[in-house]
N, C-alpha and C positions, 0 to 999 in steps of 0.2 A: 318885393322880391329881393333875394340876396345874390349879390354878384361878387365874384372873386376876380381881382386883377392880379394876374401872376406876373410879377415884375422881374427885372434883372437888367444888367448892363448890355447884353448882347443886342446888336442893332440899335443901341442907345434907347432901348425901350423903357428903361427906368425913368427917363425924363418925360416921355410921352405918358407913361402910366400915372405920373403925378398930376398931369393936367386932366386926364380922364377921370381920375378919382375925385377931383374937385367938382367938375361939372355934373358928373353922374350923382355925386353925393348931394347935390342941390335939388335933385328930384325927390318929391315926397314919397314915391312908391319904390325907391331903390335904396338898398342898404349895401354899401361898398366895403369890401375887405381888400386891402392892399398888402400883398404878401410876396416875398422873394424866395422863400424856402420851398423848392420844388417837391420836397417830400410830402407836402400837403396832398399831392396827387395820389399818394399811396393809400390813404385812409380817410382823408378829411373832406371829400368832395360832396358827400350826400346832402349836406346842408345848403349847398349853393344851387341856385336855379340856372346860372350861366357863369362861364369863365372867359375872361378876356386874356388871350395868350399872344404875346408879340415878341418873345425872345427867340422864337424859332426852334427848329429841331437840330440845327447844326451851327457851329461857330468856327470862325477861322482863327487858327493859332499860327503866329509867326515864329519861326525857329531862329536860333542864334545866327545862322548863316544867311538870314534874310528871306529864305523860302517860307512859304505858307502852306498849311494843310488844314483840312476840315475834320473836326471831331464832333461827336454828339454833344448837344447841349443838355440832354436829359439822360439819365440812366435808363436801361431797358425797362425796369420796373416802373419808373415815372412815366415813360412814354406809354406803356401799357395802361397806366391809370387814366390817361387822356382818352384813349380809344374806348375803354370800358365805361367811363363816365358818360361820354356822348351817346354811345350805343344804347345805354340804359335809359336815355331820355334827357340827359343834361344838355345845356346849350353851350355852344362854343363860338366866340367871336375871335377870329384870327386876324392879326394885324401885320401888314407889310412883310417883314422877314420870315413870317411863319411859313410861307410857301417857297422860300429861297433855297435852291439846291437840295431838294428833298427827294426821298426815294418813293418806291411804289406804295407802301402802306400809308404814309402821311399824305401822299397825293390823293389817295382814295378818300381820306378824311376831309381834306381841305377842298378838293375839287379841281386843283390845278397846281402848276408850279412855274418857276421862272429861274433863269440863271444869267440874265443880262438885262441892262437898262441903259438908255442914252444918258448923257450928262443931266445933272440936276437942272431943273428949269421951272419957269412959271407957266402954268397952263390952266385951262378951264375943265372942271369936272362936270360932265354932262349927265344929268339924271334921266334915266330911262322912263318912258311913259308906260309903265307896266302895272299900274294900279296895285301896288304892293304895300303892306303896312310899313316896311322899312323905309320906303321913299315918300310916303304920304306927306304932302306939304313941303317937301324939300325942293329948293330951286337950284339951278346950276350955280356953282361957286368956283372961285379961283384959289389955287394953292401954289406954293413953292415946294416942289417935291420931285420924286422920281416916277417915271412911267415904266413899270415893269413890262417886259415882253413875255407874256405868259402863254402857256398852253393849258387849255382847260377842258373839262369834261363837257360833252354836249348837253347833259341834263341839268347843269347849273342854270339858275335864273339870274341873268345879268341885270344889275340895278344902276350902274354908273359906268361911264366910259370916258376916255380922253383921246384926242387925236395926236398921232405922231406918224410922220412920213405918209400922209394921206391915208391912214388906216385908223380904224377905231379899236382901241384896246380897252379891255374891261378893267375897271377900277374897283368894282365891288360886285359880289354875287352871293347867292344863298343856295343851300341844298339840304337834303336830309342825310342822316347817317344813323342807321339803326332806328331807334325810337327818338333820337335827338335831332336837333337842328344846328346847322352851321351857317354863320355869316362871315364872309371874308372880304377884307379890303386890302388892295395892294398899297394904298396910301399909308403914310405914317413914318417917313424917313426921319422926321424930327418933330419936336413938340409943337412947333408953330402950326403945323397942319391941324392940330386938335384945338387950336384957338379959333378956328373958322366956324361960324355958326352953323353952316350947312353940314360940316363934318361932325360937329357935336350932335346935330339932330339925327344924322345917319347912325352914329354909334348908339345913341340913346334908344332909338327905335329898333336897332338891331339887337340890343340887349333885351328889349321887351319881346321881340319876335322869337328869339332863340329860347327865351324863358317860357315860351308857349303861352304868353299873355294874349296873343292874337291867334285867330284861326289860321 
């Protein structure tokens, strides 16, 4: 299967993308393309079974006076390319900042959103016992990362959680979008998360599931 990792510096995703490219490229059945030119979303997506997207829909720009504001990461045409690609049957793996401070339409694609998290910490990612191809054989694992406080659609299937303030928060879920499949993980603030074997297995099996290699 052919997988596009759509890289870029927003949310430091370029550093994470390099790690993912390496471990996914070691799989015999996965061919990886690492690309940072978002114009590939306009016409070059048909050859890919899945796309890993982690730069997000918005980025924060700091003005000369020190104030910050949010601007789109993608052009309207590039963003439309993502929706059309998945709706037509493409797979999408959304990572970390992809759900950060997004609007109604990307929320419908990803399945949820977040705009706050507690301080960076070390915590355990608990794998749900839901007999899904994404989590098959994956055990609980520890990461140093952020726990997003997310709101999510009730129809998503939650695959992993973490505890904060005596509450279980989703760390990974999946859903459908048109004819396509979406797998999203809130994890991935930095490249170290993607060196963890459990995380690598989740991403790899998420790629295969979104590529519709599994029923």
